[in-house]
TITIZA-952788 format. One record per residue (C-alpha): residue in one letter; residue number from 0; z, y, x; chain. Coordinates in Angstrom, 2 decimals. Layout:
TITIZA-952788
SITE  type  seq        z        y        x  mol
SITE     A  NUM        Z        Y        X    A
...
***
This chain:
TITIZA-952788
SITE  type  seq        z        y        x  mol
SITE     X    0    50.73    32.97     7.79    A
SITE     X    1    49.09    36.39     7.60    A
SITE     X    2    48.42    36.32    11.33    A
SITE     X    3    46.77    32.92    10.99    A
SITE     X    4    44.48    34.13     8.21    A
SITE     X    5    43.48    37.19    10.28    A
SITE     X    6    42.62    34.87    13.18    A
SITE     X    7    40.37    32.70    10.97    A
SITE     X    8    38.75    35.77     9.53    A
SITE     X    9    38.04    37.07    13.03    A
SITE     X   10    36.28    33.82    13.81    A
SITE     X   11    34.34    34.19    10.50    A
SITE     X   12    35.43    30.77     9.41    A
SITE     X   13    36.53    32.03     6.03    A
SITE     X   14    33.74    34.55     5.60    A
SITE     X   15    31.54    33.90     2.57    A
SITE     X   16    27.77    33.54     2.99    A
SITE     X   17    25.87    36.37     1.32    A
SITE     X   18    23.42    35.47    -1.38    A
SITE     X   19    19.69    35.71    -0.85    A
SITE     X   20    18.36    39.20    -1.20    A
SITE     X   21    15.26    40.10    -3.18    A
SITE     X   22    12.91    40.14    -0.16    A
SITE     X   23    13.99    36.66     0.95    A
SITE     X   24    13.42    35.33    -2.54    A
SITE     X   25     9.94    36.86    -2.57    A
SITE     X   26     9.17    35.24     0.77    A
SITE     X   27    10.22    31.86    -0.57    A
SITE     X   28     8.06    32.38    -3.63    A
SITE     X   29     5.10    33.39    -1.48    A
SITE     X   30     5.46    30.29     0.71    A
SITE     X   31     5.58    28.05    -2.35    A
SITE     X   32     2.50    29.76    -3.78    A
SITE     X   33     0.63    29.33    -0.48    A
SITE     X   34     1.49    25.62    -0.44    A
SITE     X   35     0.10    25.23    -3.96    A
SITE     X   36    -3.07    27.11    -3.05    A
SITE     X   37    -3.45    25.00     0.07    A
SITE     X   38    -3.23    21.81    -1.98    A
SITE     X   39    -5.90    23.14    -4.34    A
SITE     X   40    -8.15    24.00    -1.40    A
SITE     X   41    -7.76    20.53     0.10    A
SITE     X   42    -8.51    18.98    -3.28    A
SITE     X   43   -11.62    21.12    -3.70    A
SITE     X   44   -12.87    20.22    -0.21    A
SITE     X   45   -12.27    16.53    -0.92    A
SITE     X   46   -14.12    16.70    -4.23    A
SITE     X   47   -17.03    18.55    -2.58    A
SITE     X   48   -17.23    16.01     0.22    A
SITE     X   49   -17.19    13.12    -2.23    A
SITE     X   50   -19.91    14.77    -4.31    A
SITE     X   51   -22.14    15.32    -1.29    A
SITE     X   52   -21.62    11.72    -0.18    A
SITE     X   53   -22.51    10.42    -3.65    A
SITE     X   54   -25.62    12.63    -3.72    A
SITE     X   55   -26.80    11.37    -0.33    A
SITE     X   56   -26.23     7.77    -1.41    A
SITE     X   57   -28.19     8.33    -4.61    A
SITE     X   58   -31.04     9.98    -2.69    A
SITE     X   59   -31.20     7.08    -0.25    A
SITE     X   60   -31.31     4.58    -3.07    A
SITE     X   61   -34.07     6.53    -4.82    A
SITE     X   62   -36.12     6.72    -1.61    A
SITE     X   63   -35.74     2.98    -1.07    A
SITE     X   64   -36.72     2.30    -4.66    A
SITE     X   65   -39.83     4.46    -4.31    A
SITE     X   66   -40.99     2.71    -1.13    A
SITE     X   67   -44.11     0.58    -1.07    A
SITE     X   68   -42.55    -2.33     0.83    A
SITE     X   69   -40.47    -5.22    -0.46    A
SITE     X   70   -36.90    -5.20     0.82    A
SITE     X   71   -36.02    -8.23     2.89    A
SITE     X   72   -33.40   -10.55     1.34    A
SITE     X   73   -30.20   -11.29     3.23    A
SITE     X   74   -30.25   -14.58     5.08    A
SITE     X   75   -27.16   -16.76     5.81    A
SITE     X   76   -27.03   -16.12     9.56    A
SITE     X   77   -24.45   -18.01    11.59    A
SITE     X   78   -23.34   -14.84    13.40    A
SITE     X   79   -22.62   -12.74    10.30    A
SITE     X   80   -18.96   -13.72    10.11    A
SITE     X   81   -16.26   -11.40    11.40    A
SITE     X   82   -15.39   -13.82    14.20    A
SITE     X   83   -18.71   -15.72    14.44    A
SITE     X   84   -20.72   -15.70    17.65    A
SITE     X   85   -24.45   -15.99    18.11    A
SITE     X   86   -26.02   -19.44    18.08    A
SITE     X   87   -26.88   -19.70    21.77    A
SITE     X   88   -29.08   -22.75    21.26    A
SITE     X   89   -31.06   -20.70    18.78    A
SITE     X   90   -31.21   -17.83    21.30    A
SITE     X   91   -32.71   -20.22    23.87    A
SITE     X   92   -35.29   -21.52    21.39    A
SITE     X   93   -36.06   -17.93    20.38    A
SITE     X   94   -36.79   -17.12    24.01    A
SITE     X   95   -39.29   -19.97    24.02    A
SITE     X   96   -40.99   -18.51    20.94    A
SITE     X   97   -41.15   -15.06    22.53    A
SITE     X   98   -42.46   -16.44    25.82    A
SITE     X   99   -45.18   -18.60    24.26    A
SITE     X  100   -46.17   -16.45    21.28    A
SITE     X  101   -44.83   -12.90    21.15    A
SITE     X  102   -45.20   -11.97    24.83    A
SITE     X  103   -49.00   -12.02    24.47    A
SITE     X  104   -48.80    -8.59    22.78    A
SITE     X  105   -45.20    -7.31    22.87    A
SITE     X  106   -43.19    -6.20    25.88    A
SITE     X  107   -39.45    -6.35    26.51    A
SITE     X  108   -39.15    -3.81    29.28    A
SITE     X  109   -35.35    -3.45    29.03    A
SITE     X  110   -34.48    -7.14    29.40    A
SITE     X  111   -34.24    -8.73    32.85    A
SITE     X  112   -34.14   -12.43    33.70    A
SITE     X  113   -30.57   -12.05    34.95    A
SITE     X  114   -29.54   -11.23    31.37    A
SITE     X  115   -30.35   -14.82    30.39    A
SITE     X  116   -27.74   -16.24    32.76    A
SITE     X  117   -24.68   -17.49    30.89    A
SITE     X  118   -26.25   -16.79    27.50    A
SITE     X  119   -29.17   -19.17    27.06    A
SITE     X  120   -29.91   -20.40    30.60    A
SITE     X  121   -28.07   -21.38    33.74    A
SITE     X  122   -28.66   -19.36    36.89    A
SITE     X  123   -31.05   -22.00    38.27    A
SITE     X  124   -33.01   -22.10    35.01    A
SITE     X  125   -33.24   -18.30    34.87    A
SITE     X  126   -34.49   -18.22    38.49    A
SITE     X  127   -37.13   -20.81    37.62    A
SITE     X  128   -38.24   -18.68    34.65    A
SITE     X  129   -38.46   -15.56    36.82    A
SITE     X  130   -40.49   -17.34    39.52    A
SITE     X  131   -43.22   -18.09    36.98    A
SITE     X  132   -44.30   -14.43    36.98    A
SITE     X  133   -45.97   -12.47    39.77    A
SITE     X  134   -44.64    -9.03    40.62    A
SITE     X  135   -46.45    -6.38    42.63    A
SITE     X  136   -44.01    -5.06    45.20    A
SITE     X  137   -43.99    -2.89    48.28    A
SITE     X  138   -44.98    -1.12    50.31    A
SITE     X  139   -44.22    -3.34    53.28    A
SITE     X  140   -43.86    -2.27    56.92    A
SITE     X  141   -47.59    -1.67    57.15    A
SITE     X  142   -47.72     0.41    53.96    A
SITE     X  143   -49.47    -2.22    51.83    A
SITE     X  144   -48.46    -3.54    48.46    A
SITE     X  145   -48.14    -7.28    47.97    A
SITE     X  146   -47.56    -9.84    45.23    A
SITE     X  147   -44.40   -11.92    45.18    A
SITE     X  148   -42.75   -14.40    42.80    A
SITE     X  149   -40.33   -12.91    40.32    A
SITE     X  150   -36.59   -12.92    40.82    A
SITE     X  151   -33.54   -12.50    38.59    A
SITE     X  152   -33.47    -8.71    38.92    A
SITE     X  153   -37.04    -8.37    37.59    A
SITE     X  154   -37.63    -7.34    33.99    A
SITE     X  155   -39.85    -9.20    31.55    A
SITE     X  156   -43.48    -8.32    32.31    A
SITE     X  157   -45.56    -6.20    29.97    A
SITE     X  158   -48.79    -7.75    28.67    A
SITE     X  159   -50.66    -4.45    29.11    A
SITE     X  160   -50.70    -1.97    32.00    A
SITE     X  161   -50.31     1.07    29.69    A
SITE     X  162   -50.24     2.16    26.05    A
SITE     X  163   -53.96     2.97    25.94    A
SITE     X  164   -54.87    -0.55    27.01    A
SITE     X  165   -52.50    -1.96    24.38    A
SITE     X  166   -54.10     0.11    21.62    A
SITE     X  167   -57.60    -0.78    22.75    A
SITE     X  168   -56.77    -4.49    22.52    A
SITE     X  169   -55.19    -4.21    19.05    A
SITE     X  170   -57.63    -2.08    17.02    A
SITE     X  171   -55.74     1.13    17.78    A
SITE     X  172   -52.30    -0.23    16.85    A
SITE     X  173   -49.60    -0.13    19.52    A
SITE     X  174   -47.39    -3.26    19.60    A
SITE     X  175   -43.81    -1.98    19.84    A
SITE     X  176   -41.41    -3.04    22.54    A
SITE     X  177   -39.08    -5.72    21.18    A
SITE     X  178   -36.00    -5.08    23.34    A
SITE     X  179   -34.11    -3.25    20.56    A
SITE     X  180   -36.36    -3.94    17.58    A
SITE     X  181   -33.56    -5.46    15.45    A
SITE     X  182   -31.42    -2.34    15.79    A
SITE     X  183   -34.46    -0.08    15.26    A
SITE     X  184   -35.51    -1.56    11.93    A
SITE     X  185   -33.70    -1.28     8.63    A
SITE     X  186   -32.57    -4.75     7.64    A
SITE     X  187   -32.24    -5.96    11.23    A
SITE     X  188   -32.88    -9.66    11.71    A
SITE     X  189   -33.45   -10.11     7.96    A
SITE     X  190   -36.45    -7.79     8.23    A
SITE     X  191   -37.82    -9.63    11.28    A
SITE     X  192   -37.50   -13.02     9.55    A
SITE     X  193   -39.10   -11.78     6.32    A
SITE     X  194   -41.92   -10.04     8.17    A
SITE     X  195   -42.83   -13.13    10.20    A
SITE     X  196   -42.81   -15.43     7.18    A
SITE     X  197   -44.10   -13.01     4.53    A
SITE     X  198   -47.88   -12.99     5.02    A
SITE     X  199   -49.90   -13.39     1.81    A
SITE     X  200   -53.38   -12.80     0.53    A
SITE     X  201   -53.89    -9.22    -0.56    A
SITE     X  202   -53.44    -8.79    -4.33    A
SITE     X  203   -56.14    -7.32    -6.50    A
SITE     X  204   -56.63    -3.61    -5.95    A
SITE     X  205   -55.32    -3.59    -2.37    A
SITE     X  206   -58.05    -2.73     0.13    A
SITE     X  207   -57.49    -3.63     3.76    A
SITE     X  208   -59.49    -2.34     6.69    A
SITE     X  209   -61.01    -4.64     9.26    A
SITE     X  210   -58.32    -6.15    11.46    A
SITE     X  211   -55.52    -5.59     8.93    A
SITE     X  212   -53.46    -8.17     7.05    A
SITE     X  213   -51.27    -7.98     3.96    A
SITE     X  214   -47.53    -8.30     4.34    A
SITE     X  215   -45.33    -6.95     1.51    A
SITE     X  216   -42.37    -6.43     3.85    A
SITE     X  217   -44.28    -4.01     6.08    A
SITE     X  218   -44.33    -0.34     4.96    A
SITE     X  219   -47.62     0.19     3.16    A
SITE     X  220   -48.36    -3.53     3.06    A
SITE     X  221   -51.17    -3.31     5.65    A
SITE     X  222   -50.22    -4.59     9.09    A
SITE     X  223   -52.42    -4.95    12.16    A
SITE     X  224   -50.52    -7.94    13.52    A
SITE     X  225   -51.97   -11.24    12.34    A
SITE     X  226   -49.75   -14.10    11.29    A
SITE     X  227   -48.62   -15.78    14.51    A
SITE     X  228   -46.06   -18.35    13.37    A
SITE     X  229   -47.20   -21.61    11.83    A
SITE     X  230   -45.72   -25.05    11.62    A
SITE     X  231   -45.79   -26.72    15.04    A
SITE     X  232   -47.46   -23.77    16.76    A
SITE     X  233   -45.25   -24.62    19.78    A
SITE     X  234   -42.97   -27.48    20.77    A
SITE     X  235   -39.28   -26.98    21.47    A
SITE     X  236   -37.75   -28.44    24.61    A
SITE     X  237   -34.78   -29.84    22.70    A
SITE     X  238   -36.95   -31.57    20.10    A
SITE     X  239   -36.05   -29.31    17.15    A
SITE     X  240   -38.79   -29.49    14.46    A
SITE     X  241   -40.84   -26.29    14.96    A
SITE     X  242   -41.37   -25.30    11.35    A
SITE     X  243   -42.40   -21.76    10.54    A
SITE     X  244   -38.99   -20.82     9.16    A
SITE     X  245   -37.24   -22.39    12.17    A
SITE     X  246   -39.47   -20.45    14.58    A
SITE     X  247   -38.84   -17.19    12.73    A
SITE     X  248   -35.10   -17.83    12.56    A
SITE     X  249   -34.85   -18.56    16.29    A
SITE     X  250   -36.89   -15.60    17.47    A
SITE     X  251   -34.97   -13.29    15.11    A
SITE     X  252   -31.70   -14.56    16.60    A
SITE     X  253   -33.08   -14.01    20.11    A
SITE     X  254   -34.09   -10.45    19.22    A
SITE     X  255   -30.64    -9.89    17.72    A
SITE     X  256   -29.14   -10.80    21.10    A
SITE     X  257   -31.53    -8.55    23.03    A
SITE     X  258   -30.65    -5.65    20.73    A
SITE     X  259   -26.89    -6.29    20.96    A
SITE     X  260   -26.15    -8.24    24.15    A
SITE     X  261   -22.47    -7.31    23.76    A
SITE     X  262   -22.27    -8.97    20.32    A
SITE     X  263   -20.05   -11.90    21.33    A
SITE     X  264   -17.91    -9.83    23.70    A
SITE     X  265   -17.26    -7.30    20.95    A
SITE     X  266   -15.99    -9.99    18.59    A
SITE     X  267   -13.84   -11.53    21.31    A
SITE     X  268   -12.26    -8.13    21.89    A
SITE     X  269   -11.68    -7.85    18.13    A
SITE     X  270    -9.74   -11.12    18.16    A
SITE     X  271    -7.62    -9.89    21.07    A
SITE     X  272    -6.99    -6.53    19.40    A
SITE     X  273    -5.89    -8.17    16.14    A
SITE     X  274    -3.55   -10.48    18.06    A
SITE     X  275    -2.02    -7.65    20.08    A
SITE     X  276    -1.62    -5.39    17.03    A
SITE     X  277    -0.05    -8.23    15.06    A
SITE     X  278     2.44    -8.87    17.87    A
SITE     X  279     3.29    -5.17    18.19    A
SITE     X  280     3.70    -4.88    14.42    A
SITE     X  281     6.15    -7.79    14.38    A
SITE     X  282     8.14    -6.29    17.27    A
SITE     X  283     8.19    -2.88    15.58    A
SITE     X  284     9.45    -4.38    12.33    A
SITE     X  285    12.16    -6.29    14.16    A
SITE     X  286    13.37    -3.19    16.01    A
SITE     X  287    13.24    -1.08    12.85    A
SITE     X  288    15.01    -3.66    10.70    A
SITE     X  289    17.67    -4.99    13.07    A
SITE     X  290    18.17    -2.26    15.65    A
SITE     X  291    17.21     1.21    14.47    A
SITE     X  292    18.33     0.82    10.84    A
SITE     X  293    21.94     0.30    11.88    A
SITE     X  294    21.82     3.42    14.06    A
SITE     X  295    20.14     5.49    11.36    A
SITE     X  296    22.55     4.48     8.59    A
SITE     X  297    25.81     4.59    10.52    A
SITE     X  298    28.53     7.11     9.70    A
SITE     X  299    30.71     8.77    12.29    A
SITE     X  300    34.16     9.64    10.96    A
SITE     X  301    36.72    11.57    12.91    A
SITE     X  302    40.24    10.27    12.30    A
SITE     X  303    42.80    12.52    13.89    A
SITE     X  304    45.81    10.99    15.49    A
SITE     X  305    48.94    11.16    13.48    A
***
């Protein structure tokens, strides 16, 4: 028996574990203190970040409240839903409004006729639209420039050759390019709709220069663009009644598409992502509940042979 105990002692199986010394206890205390300090630091950083965010939000609200323009109300657009696409019939009608009204002053230098294919026009219709313009091309084999009909790869033509000519024709005001105007303006399509339908007579005390018009939705109220949309100012191909609000709604939808041509694709991808994530979540729950849980909770017991 004594020999057996000496053998176990040599293997340190019966040796007692020494208690923690003072230095080890201090180290544990220091680690605990550092964890507490770290939590306080994270809390302070979070509180500071929240305070800065609240301050910025309050400043933005105060700046908006001190502005001279009226904020455009939110309209019930068909494409505002999480899974709602653009109204492509409205996009087509909006193109008609731009072509017959807006293109007289505003350019869309980042939109080509090929972008219309599959969105508002067929390929044949888009080709027919492009062939209505004349493009200066060249040089040819003899070094001369020539005029040719437009093709799908051509971009929408600009009404003016340069910015100076545009300002000269509009009392010094430069008509902005409309390719991304919805994304460039606060309020997006709501602002465009309100601006096009918001012309009024100037109230008492408001002095307008020659060639300016009053629109409360424009910063400052004085705008150099005259009212261009009226009831029946154009006729739609599909027979839709061309009221002022319908014209403004359609052209705002068209400009929404030009600003975000990937709008519908993005929402289609969202549907696919939600479906895939839902499937993966269900599979993960099944594996966790019926496969992994039994492995995690099992007990291995050694039963020696008798």
